ROLUM-924690 format. One line per field, with one value per residue (C-alpha): residue in one letter; chain; x, y, z; residue number from 1. Coordinates in steps of 0.2 Angstrom, whole numbers. Layout:
BEGIN
resn	A,...
chain	A,...
X	X,...
Y	Y,...
Z	Z,...
resi	NUM,...
// end
This chain:
BEGIN
resn	P,P,S,A,V,V,E,A,D,P,D,L,V,I,L,A,P,C,G,L,T,L,D,M,T,R,R,E,A,T,A,L,A,R,T,E,W,W,R,S,L,R,A,V,R,E,G,R,V,V,L,V,D,G,D,A,M,F,N,R,P,G,P,R,L,V,D,A,L,E,W,L,F,S,A,V,H,G,V
chain	A,A,A,A,A,A,A,A,A,A,A,A,A,A,A,A,A,A,A,A,A,A,A,A,A,A,A,A,A,A,A,A,A,A,A,A,A,A,A,A,A,A,A,A,A,A,A,A,A,A,A,A,A,A,A,A,A,A,A,A,A,A,A,A,A,A,A,A,A,A,A,A,A,A,A,A,A,A,A
X	576,575,594,597,586,594,611,606,598,589,585,568,556,541,529,520,515,507,489,486,475,481,471,479,496,493,489,505,515,508,514,531,532,532,548,565,574,561,562,581,580,586,571,559,567,567,549,553,541,528,513,507,493,505,492,486,503,517,512,502,507,498,497,497,515,519,510,519,536,531,525,541,552,544,544,563,567,556,547
Y	354,370,372,356,362,379,371,360,375,365,369,362,359,348,349,333,330,314,316,334,338,350,364,361,360,377,384,377,384,401,399,394,409,420,413,420,404,398,414,412,396,396,386,398,414,406,400,382,376,363,358,340,330,318,305,305,304,298,292,277,261,257,261,279,278,276,292,300,295,302,318,319,317,331,342,339,340,354,344
Z	578,567,569,559,545,545,544,530,521,508,490,491,506,505,520,521,540,545,552,545,531,517,525,542,534,526,543,550,536,540,557,551,540,555,561,557,555,542,532,532,522,504,498,507,500,482,483,483,497,493,504,502,510,518,522,505,496,507,524,521,511,495,476,479,483,465,461,475,469,451,459,470,455,445,461,463,445,440,427
resi	1,2,3,4,5,6,7,8,9,10,11,12,13,14,15,16,17,18,19,20,21,22,23,24,25,26,27,28,29,30,31,32,33,34,35,36,37,38,39,40,41,42,43,44,45,46,47,48,49,50,51,52,53,54,55,56,57,58,59,60,61,62,63,64,65,66,67,68,69,70,71,72,73,74,75,76,77,78,79
// end
């Protein structure tokens, strides 16, 4: 629920929904941007929201998981 996300107030948000293309994820992110709870998040206010094609990067087992882990490390550590 959004209340758990608001309570956690993350420094970084990575949106990687299963079953959505990157374009679909962008549309969902636009809908989220209209909500007050989303705009209140520190990560959103500081521009630390990343959209990812979850199916291509994280949601399916395979060799891409290594690439995804390397990408995730750089996203978290700002490399």
